[in-house]
N, C-alpha and C positions, 0 to 999 in steps of 0.2 A: 655569402651570395652564391647561388647555384649556377651552374654552367648551362647555358641554353643548348638544347638539343636540335631545335629548328633553327636554321640560320637566319639571323636578323634581316639579312639582305632580301631573303625570300618573303618575309612577313612584310617589310617595307614595300616591296613590289606589289604584293596583294593589296596593301592599304591604298596605294596610288591607284591601282586599277578599280578600286572601289570608289574613288573620287577624291581622296585627300590630296591636297596640293603641296603643302608643306608639313613635314612630320618630324618632331623632335626625336632624339635618339631614346629618351626616357619613354616616349609613347610607343615606340617600337619595341622596346624591352618589355613594357607592360603588356602589349598585345601578344607578344611571343609567349610570355609566362601563361597568359590566359589560354592561348591556343594549346599549349602543352598540357595544361591542367585539364582542359576539356577532352583531349585525346585520352588522357589517363582515366578520367571519370567514365567516359563512354565505353572505353575498353573494359572496365570493371563490369559494366551492365551487359556488355556483349558476351562476356564470359558466362554469365548466368544462362543465357539462352543457348550458347554453344554446349555447355555441360548438360542442360536439360534435354538436349537432342542427342546426348551420348556421343558427341564428336570431340576430337582433339584438334581439329583445324577450324579456325575462325573464318567464317564465310561472309560475304556481302549481305546476305539475307539477314544474318544475325545483327549486323550494324544497322540495317534498315528497321528491324523490329525494335531494337534497343532505342534508337533515336525517336521512333514514333511513340513508344510507351513512356518517354521522358522519366525513367526511373520507376515507373509503376509496375513492378515485376510481380506477376501472379502466375507462375508457371504451373500451379496446382489447381487452377480454376476449372479444369475438365475432369478432375478426379471424382 
């Protein structure tokens, strides 16, 4: 079993803000794993845009582009 990087308490709070009244610990753990996996996956896509722009610093615009493209990376379309 892997260690959570995002605190369970934070995820549970977010779930309650979204409208959940009662939440089991296993549901919070599952949501936390999903959130962490999504961060890792999106960061991988962001790195493609960052590297294409010849930068070493990840910027908010890279995140917006990667999220908008949903994995459809075509950085060579203008060549």
